[in-house]
LUMKOLTI-828928 format. One line per 8 residues: their letters; for each residue x, y, z of C-alpha. Coordinates in nm, 2 decimals. Layout:
<rs>
A> X Y Z  ...
</rs>
This chain:
<rs>
MSFPLLLR> 0.68 1.03 3.66  0.96 1.01 3.42  0.97 0.83 3.10  1.39 0.70 3.07  1.50 0.70 2.71  1.16 0.77 2.58  1.22 0.92 2.16  1.48 1.10 2.27
RSFSTSTR> 1.60 0.95 1.89  1.27 0.92 1.81  1.08 0.72 1.48  1.02 1.00 1.23  0.65 1.03 1.10  0.65 1.38 0.86  0.54 1.31 0.52  0.72 1.61 0.35
CSYRAKNI> 1.00 1.52 0.05  1.24 1.72 -0.04  1.57 1.72 -0.29  1.90 1.76 -0.11  1.78 1.74 0.21  2.06 1.77 0.45  1.86 1.71 0.84  1.57 1.48 0.87
PEDIIAKT> 1.35 1.74 1.13  1.34 1.46 1.39  1.21 1.78 1.64  0.85 1.77 1.38  0.80 1.46 1.60  0.97 1.43 1.88  0.88 1.69 2.04  0.47 1.62 1.98
ITTQATRR> 0.52 1.26 2.12  0.78 1.40 2.39  0.49 1.65 2.47  0.28 1.34 2.48  0.44 1.18 2.75  0.52 1.38 2.97  0.07 1.43 3.02  0.06 1.08 3.10
GSSKDIQN> -0.13 1.08 3.47  0.02 1.15 3.77  0.24 0.90 3.94  0.05 1.01 4.26  -0.23 0.83 4.11  -0.06 0.53 4.14  0.14 0.31 4.47  0.39 0.07 4.54
TEDIKPEA> 0.55 0.06 4.20  0.90 -0.08 4.21  1.19 0.10 4.06  1.38 0.00 3.78  1.64 0.20 3.65  1.86 0.16 3.34  2.00 0.50 3.26  1.74 0.75 3.20
EPQSSPAP> 1.70 1.15 3.19  1.38 1.30 3.47  1.17 1.50 3.29  0.96 1.74 3.45  0.58 1.73 3.37  0.45 2.03 3.18  0.29 2.32 3.37  -0.15 2.32 3.35
KAARKPRT> -0.33 2.57 3.15  -0.44 2.90 3.39  -0.79 2.91 3.17  -0.81 2.45 3.24  -0.88 2.32 3.58  -0.66 1.96 3.58  -0.91 1.64 3.57  -0.83 1.36 3.79
RKIGTTLP> -0.95 1.07 3.77  -0.98 0.81 4.06  -0.81 0.49 3.95  -0.56 0.22 4.10  -0.60 0.43 4.49  -0.58 0.13 4.70  -0.41 -0.20 4.45  -0.47 -0.54 4.55
VDRFNLPP> -0.17 -0.70 4.78  -0.19 -1.00 4.53  -0.10 -0.84 4.19  0.08 -1.18 4.05  -0.33 -1.26 3.98  -0.46 -0.99 3.82  -0.78 -0.86 3.96  -1.13 -0.99 3.82
RSTWKNYF> -1.19 -0.86 3.45  -1.51 -0.66 3.56  -1.28 -0.43 3.81  -0.99 -0.38 3.56  -1.13 -0.01 3.48  -1.04 0.07 3.81  -0.68 -0.01 3.77  -0.59 0.03 3.40
PTSGVALK> -0.75 0.38 3.24  -0.89 0.41 2.90  -0.81 0.74 2.78  -0.55 0.95 2.78  -0.29 1.03 2.53  -0.01 0.78 2.69  -0.31 0.48 2.69  -0.63 0.61 2.47
SRISIANP> -0.50 0.35 2.20  -0.40 0.08 2.39  -0.59 -0.25 2.37  -0.48 -0.61 2.58  -0.58 -0.93 2.54  -0.75 -0.98 2.88  -0.86 -1.37 2.80  -0.65 -1.60 3.02
ETAAKVAN> -0.75 -1.91 2.78  -0.69 -1.71 2.43  -0.37 -1.55 2.56  -0.30 -1.90 2.58  -0.33 -2.03 2.26  -0.21 -1.68 2.09  0.10 -1.71 2.31  0.14 -2.16 2.21
SFVPSGSR> 0.00 -2.05 1.84  0.34 -1.72 1.84  0.58 -2.03 2.00  0.46 -2.30 1.91  0.59 -2.68 2.03  0.91 -2.77 1.87  1.07 -2.43 1.96  1.33 -2.45 2.18
GQVIIEAY> 1.53 -2.20 2.43  1.39 -1.87 2.25  1.45 -1.53 2.39  1.06 -1.26 2.38  1.12 -0.94 2.38  0.77 -0.85 2.42  0.72 -0.44 2.40  0.28 -0.32 2.44
PGPGVLTR> 0.21 -0.60 2.72  -0.08 -0.37 2.91  -0.18 -0.56 3.19  0.02 -0.83 3.09  -0.22 -1.14 3.02  0.03 -1.26 2.69  0.32 -1.20 2.97  0.15 -1.48 3.21
ALMELPKN> 0.02 -1.70 2.89  0.40 -1.75 2.76  0.55 -1.83 3.10  0.31 -2.06 3.10  0.38 -2.26 2.80  0.69 -2.54 2.89  1.00 -2.41 3.04  1.19 -2.55 2.81
RIRKIIVL> 1.05 -2.33 2.47  1.13 -2.01 2.63  1.48 -1.89 2.89  1.42 -1.54 2.88  1.11 -1.29 2.84  1.22 -0.95 2.79  0.96 -0.74 2.87  0.92 -0.32 2.77
EDSEYYLN> 0.61 -0.12 2.95  0.65 0.25 3.05  0.28 0.28 3.21  0.27 0.24 3.63  -0.05 0.13 3.59  0.07 -0.18 3.42  0.41 -0.25 3.55  0.21 -0.24 3.86
FLHPLQKA> 0.09 -0.64 3.73  0.36 -0.68 3.58  0.65 -0.66 3.78  0.53 -0.97 4.09  0.57 -1.18 3.81  1.02 -1.10 3.77  0.99 -1.21 4.12  0.81 -1.49 4.05
DPRVKVLP> 1.00 -1.58 3.78  1.38 -1.52 3.71  1.31 -1.58 3.32  1.05 -1.25 3.39  1.28 -0.91 3.35  1.04 -0.64 3.31  1.22 -0.29 3.17  1.02 0.03 3.19
MNGFSWDT> 1.05 0.12 2.89  0.91 0.25 2.54  0.88 -0.03 2.32  0.88 0.31 2.02  1.14 0.48 2.14  1.44 0.35 1.92  1.68 0.39 2.19  1.51 0.14 2.41
YHQLDVEG> 1.65 -0.16 2.20  1.97 0.05 2.19  1.95 -0.04 2.56  1.89 -0.36 2.58  2.20 -0.38 2.38  2.41 -0.18 2.66  2.27 -0.37 2.94  2.38 -0.68 2.79
FLDDVESV> 2.00 -0.77 2.79  2.06 -0.96 2.49  2.46 -1.06 2.48  2.37 -1.44 2.54  2.15 -1.43 2.21  2.29 -1.63 1.98  2.34 -1.48 1.61  2.29 -1.70 1.30
PWNEPNPY> 2.35 -1.63 0.95  2.14 -1.50 0.77  2.05 -1.74 0.54  1.85 -1.99 0.83  1.60 -1.82 1.02  1.71 -1.73 1.40  1.54 -1.91 1.65  1.69 -1.79 1.91
LHFISHLP> 1.48 -1.46 1.99  1.19 -1.38 1.90  0.98 -1.00 1.86  0.59 -0.98 2.01  0.38 -0.68 2.08  0.05 -0.58 2.04  0.01 -0.27 1.84  -0.12 -0.01 1.95
MDVLGEQL> -0.48 0.07 1.72  -0.31 0.46 1.63  -0.14 0.55 1.35  0.18 0.46 1.48  0.08 0.12 1.57  0.10 0.10 1.20  0.40 0.31 1.21  0.62 0.08 1.42
LAQLLRCA> 0.56 -0.23 1.21  0.66 -0.03 0.88  0.97 0.08 1.07  1.06 -0.26 1.20  1.01 -0.46 0.83  1.25 -0.17 0.69  1.51 -0.28 0.93  1.55 -0.65 0.78
PEQSWLFK> 1.72 -0.54 0.41  1.98 -0.37 0.59  1.97 -0.63 0.88  1.96 -0.37 1.14  1.78 -0.34 1.51  1.74 -0.71 1.60  1.79 -0.87 1.24  2.12 -0.82 1.28
HGRVSMSY> 2.13 -1.13 1.47  1.94 -1.27 1.21  1.59 -1.31 1.11  1.36 -1.26 1.38  1.09 -1.37 1.37  0.86 -1.14 1.45  0.42 -1.16 1.61  0.13 -0.94 1.62
LMHDWVWD> -0.17 -0.90 1.84  -0.36 -0.63 1.58  -0.66 -0.49 1.39  -0.79 -0.73 1.14  -0.79 -0.42 0.89  -0.40 -0.33 0.93  -0.38 -0.73 0.85  -0.59 -0.65 0.54
RISASIND> -0.38 -0.39 0.44  -0.09 -0.55 0.49  -0.17 -0.83 0.30  -0.31 -0.68 0.01  -0.29 -0.83 -0.34  -0.23 -0.64 -0.66  -0.60 -0.73 -0.69  -0.71 -0.53 -0.36
LPRCKLSV> -0.81 -0.18 -0.29  -0.66 -0.19 0.00  -0.30 -0.21 -0.09  -0.13 0.02 0.00  0.29 0.15 0.04  0.23 -0.09 0.32  0.17 -0.38 0.18  0.46 -0.32 -0.06
IAQAVSKF> 0.74 -0.36 0.20  0.57 -0.61 0.33  0.53 -0.85 0.11  0.92 -0.75 -0.06  1.09 -0.82 0.30  0.86 -1.07 0.45  0.63 -1.40 0.42  0.37 -1.37 0.68
NLTIDPKL> 0.05 -1.59 0.79  -0.17 -1.56 1.05  -0.10 -1.81 1.36  -0.52 -1.86 1.48  -0.81 -1.88 1.38  -0.94 -1.47 1.35  -1.25 -1.65 1.45  -1.14 -1.76 1.80
LVPYNDHF> -1.09 -1.37 1.88  -1.46 -1.24 1.84  -1.71 -1.12 1.93  -1.43 -0.91 2.05  -1.56 -0.81 2.46  -1.48 -1.19 2.48  -1.14 -1.14 2.45  -0.98 -0.78 2.42
YPDAVNPA> -0.98 -0.49 2.66  -1.09 -0.23 2.66  -1.46 -0.32 2.58  -1.59 -0.22 2.27  -1.74 0.17 2.19  -2.07 0.19 1.97  -1.93 0.40 1.65  -2.31 0.55 1.67
QTSKTENR> -2.24 0.74 2.09  -1.88 0.89 1.92  -1.71 1.06 1.70  -1.36 0.97 1.84  -1.14 0.80 1.58  -1.00 0.61 1.89  -1.32 0.50 1.97  -1.49 0.38 1.71
RRGTPFVA> -1.19 0.20 1.65  -1.21 -0.02 1.96  -1.44 -0.30 1.88  -1.31 -0.33 1.55  -1.19 -0.68 1.50  -0.79 -0.81 1.59  -0.63 -1.12 1.46  -0.26 -1.27 1.49
GTFRPLEY> 0.03 -1.33 1.29  0.35 -1.33 1.22  0.64 -1.25 1.05  0.95 -1.39 0.88  1.21 -1.20 0.74  1.32 -1.36 0.34  1.61 -1.48 0.28  1.67 -1.31 -0.02
QIIKPGML> 1.58 -0.92 0.01  1.44 -0.79 -0.35  1.50 -0.43 -0.14  1.89 -0.41 -0.12  2.13 -0.25 0.11  2.09 0.11 0.06  1.84 0.17 -0.15  1.54 0.20 0.11
DKWDYCLR> 1.52 0.52 0.08  1.47 0.46 -0.26  1.22 0.21 -0.20  1.03 0.49 -0.02  1.08 0.78 -0.18  0.93 0.63 -0.49  0.64 0.45 -0.35  0.55 0.74 -0.15
KLFVLKST> 0.54 0.98 -0.47  0.35 0.71 -0.70  0.04 0.57 -0.44  -0.09 0.98 -0.46  -0.18 0.84 -0.79  -0.28 0.49 -0.69  -0.52 0.49 -0.96  -0.28 0.60 -1.24
PLQGAVGH> -0.13 0.37 -1.52  0.22 0.38 -1.52  0.32 0.58 -1.77  0.13 0.81 -1.69  0.26 0.87 -1.31  0.59 0.77 -1.32  0.69 1.18 -1.47  0.57 1.20 -1.09
LAPGSDAL> 0.87 1.13 -0.93  1.15 1.42 -1.03  1.16 1.66 -1.29  1.26 1.44 -1.65  1.20 1.14 -1.52  0.97 1.08 -1.73  1.28 0.93 -1.96  1.24 0.63 -1.68
KSYLTGDN> 1.00 0.47 -1.92  1.33 0.40 -2.17  1.45 0.21 -1.87  1.23 -0.02 -1.84  1.09 -0.08 -2.19  1.38 -0.01 -2.41  1.47 -0.19 -2.68  1.80 -0.30 -2.43
VPLEQRTV> 1.55 -0.43 -2.18  1.45 -0.81 -2.24  1.13 -0.87 -2.32  1.07 -1.10 -1.99  1.20 -0.82 -1.76  1.02 -0.49 -1.93  0.75 -0.34 -1.67  0.42 -0.33 -1.79
LKKIIRKM> 0.30 0.10 -1.85  -0.05 0.03 -1.83  -0.04 -0.10 -1.55  -0.19 0.14 -1.22  0.01 0.18 -0.92  -0.17 0.00 -0.75  -0.18 -0.32 -0.92  0.30 -0.27 -0.95
SVEDWAAL> 0.41 -0.64 -0.84  0.68 -0.63 -0.60  0.89 -0.70 -0.91  0.74 -0.41 -1.12  0.84 -0.20 -0.81  1.21 -0.33 -0.79  1.28 -0.26 -1.16  1.13 0.09 -1.10
VGAFDRWP> 1.34 0.17 -0.81  1.63 0.02 -1.01  1.58 0.22 -1.30  1.56 0.58 -1.11  1.87 0.44 -0.92  2.02 0.46 -1.28  1.87 0.69 -1.40  2.19 1.00 -1.44
FAPEELLI> 1.95 1.29 -1.29  1.77 1.13 -0.93  1.73 1.38 -0.68  2.09 1.26 -0.53  1.97 1.35 -0.14  1.59 1.16 -0.05  1.44 1.32 0.29  1.27 1.02 0.33
TDSFSRDD> 1.10 1.09 0.74  0.86 0.76 0.70  1.14 0.50 0.94  1.41 0.55 1.13  1.61 0.86 1.22  1.96 0.84 1.02  2.07 0.97 1.31  2.00 0.64 1.53
QWLNSG> 2.30 0.46 1.33  2.34 0.22 1.53  2.12 -0.03 1.49  2.36 -0.05 1.15  2.69 -0.14 1.31  2.75 -0.46 1.52
</rs>
């Protein structure tokens, strides 16, 4: 089985920082995730999968280790004839595996009634002619719920899914409804969104000036429960200040189903312990809200697949997280972006360097930014700074507001001895310049 476009230009996850680094070591994470991708379930276990062929490069599976006998799995040996309608929930384990590198972090909404509520909250009454890009749909319960909404709300649904187990039950949706386009692409891959442009899937999307929300394009996704899920959200939020990715079409809304602990980190105020780098970035670039009452999504097993695992019976992180509550939320980019174009690397650098000292007052932490950076104190509190704009240096890092961070990063930018080049690998690779074009 090939995985078209999978991380040819990957998101980067290294946490190293250095000065005057000329190239991002993209191969570190790309090699790891590409290796993971090639270990996914063999296509021999899948029957009757349709072949949609965007431009792709075949990948061969690595040879199994001689000392280890490959583990086999009886999954999907006989697919039902009717795959437009999903099989009974009790039989899903026969068709949708829950282990393996590619699938162990996947959580999907499984209750059609719940999916209908979520779909209606993401694309509410009053929406007109939206183009939906849905990533990580899983078996497609939410996709089907979106299809059931009044047709005047949605004119196209572009489904991004690269697991053939799920594609078996997604392709029939494309046959049944001409609005649906199912593409065997990975929602985490940078090239996927480039391919949408190249193939013309977004040619009919109206671009809207930044001073108005774009009501015509909407990104929807289940967030995987591993670190890549949170990282995906963080990276997409980082595209707003540069008006890149889908934001080149304007202020496009993003809606997610995610673990409540991710939401807690995003929404944490200066008085909340979970406050982190993600909190600051999310609050700097977007306005967000829960779209339905979280109580409607519990207990977990009534609404999601796979079933929860008793934490006492497993030591694996992904299994212990399976069963924690989910929430549904929508993010809308702010018109005024406090992170200015070209400043994202400096924000990332300052946030990373100082949040490791999150319980330290700023006056004691600022010197850790770079040699001699204690000088930044005068930029923040000097006599030439108006009283109302001075930063309180006694604030601990975790309690700094978005405005405090803006003042600090601004001072760092003006400081003549600041590092000229920062290796920031918490966002999209710098090689992927196409998002900043057009």
